[in-house]
C-alpha positions, 0 to 999 in steps of 0.5 A: 752194482757198484761197491759204494753201493754194496758198502752202504747195504753191508752198514744197513744190514748190520745197523738193522741187525744191531737195532734188532739185538738192542730192541730184543735186549730191552723186549719186555720178556727180557726185562721181566726175566732179570726183575725176576733173577735180580733178587737171587743174583744179589743173594749169590753175589753177597754170600758167594761172590764177596767171599771168593773174592776176599778169600783170593785177596787173603791167600796174598797176605799173611793174615792170622786171626786176631792180628790185624788185616796182615800184610801182602806177601804175594805168591809166599803162601802159595809157594809155602803150599806147594813146596809143603812135603806132604802136599802132592801125597794130600792131592793123590790122597784127596783123588784117590779117597774121592774115587773110592768113595764115589765108585762104592756109592754108585754101586751100593745105590744102583744095587739098592735102587734095582732092589727097591724097584721091584714090587714086594710087601713093606717096599715103601717102608724100606725105601723110608729106612734106607734113607736114614743116614742122608736125613740125619745130621752128619755130626750125629752119624760120625760120632756113632761110627766112631764109637762103633770103631772104637778101638777100645769100647767100640761095638764092633771090637765087641762083637768080634771078640764075642764071635771068636774072630778076633782074639784082642781089640782091633784099633781100626781108627789108629792104624792107616789102612784100617783108618782110611777104610772106615772114613770111606765106608762112613762117606759111602754109608752117608752118601748112598740114599741120594744115589739110590733115591736118584737112581730109582726115580731114573728107574720109574721113568723106564717103559716097562714095555722095553723090559717086556720086549727084552723078556720076549727076546729072551734076556735074562735079569742080568742082561735086562739090567745091561742092555735096559736099565743102565742106558735108561740111566745114563743120563741120571748117573752122568750128573749124579756122579759128577756132582757127588764127586764135588761134594766128596771132594769138599767133605770135612765134617766126615774126616774131622770128626771121625779121624782128624786127620790121623793116624800120621796124616793118613786121612788127611784131604785138603779140606781138612789141611784148610781147617788145621792152617786156617781154624787151628793154627790161625794162619788164614792167608795160607789156609786160604791159598790152599782151596785156590790152589785146588780151585782148578780142579774143582772147576774143571768138575763144575764145567763138566757137570754143567756141559753134560746137563747142557748137551743132555738138554738139547739131545 
């Protein structure tokens, strides 16, 4: 076969493949799929895409609330944020609080889900009761906990003083260490029902035959939990932890209402600093630059979630 014939065959094969791809692109099922997805896609573009692009544009300006669109300043806002003395401390603080809160929510969720997975009287009622922190409005929850931790008239101080554990009121929200601990506690208290509910649903998909086989082999409760329950929850735990990490890192309501970033910026995480810059100081340009700087971290977490879910779906 001559070289010319081979070339023509290759061209014919390429044209056929392109024609096949083009026909597949305009197939009836594909057109129907795009027709069904288009309304949701337009909503996403309008509600997410446009604000995102606008935030990037604003981050390159010196725009302030009530003073017009502002002027183009290039990377000046990013240089200011990166040069701010407390920026690295804020990032480390955000990461550490997120890690601590997610780890504790995972632990509490596993313990609660394991308990509620047992058969006992009143189990269904307790399942509903333990879901209340997740259902109730965050604003109400945080205000109640702020009153509980109050250093003057708080309920916790009243209880501790009445039992003789402390001799005088302790300012829980006025000291850096106790304020950070209180913030993490409220985050865990608000978020653990999501973990417990999801883990409980995952436990109920594990075959009882696996537990029976483990019992026959002489495995105790802890051994069955380690070698049967945890492997069965691996997929669920991976998705829940990654999603919760993103949500916890972006939480604004709890630190804003509980401590306001104090004392001495000990609880100021990056969403709260963004709020202070953009809403309280009216510096929209710098307020928009901060979340853009944190975007690579959050984007990496999103890619991890998407990749993990896709990998688990193909296994």
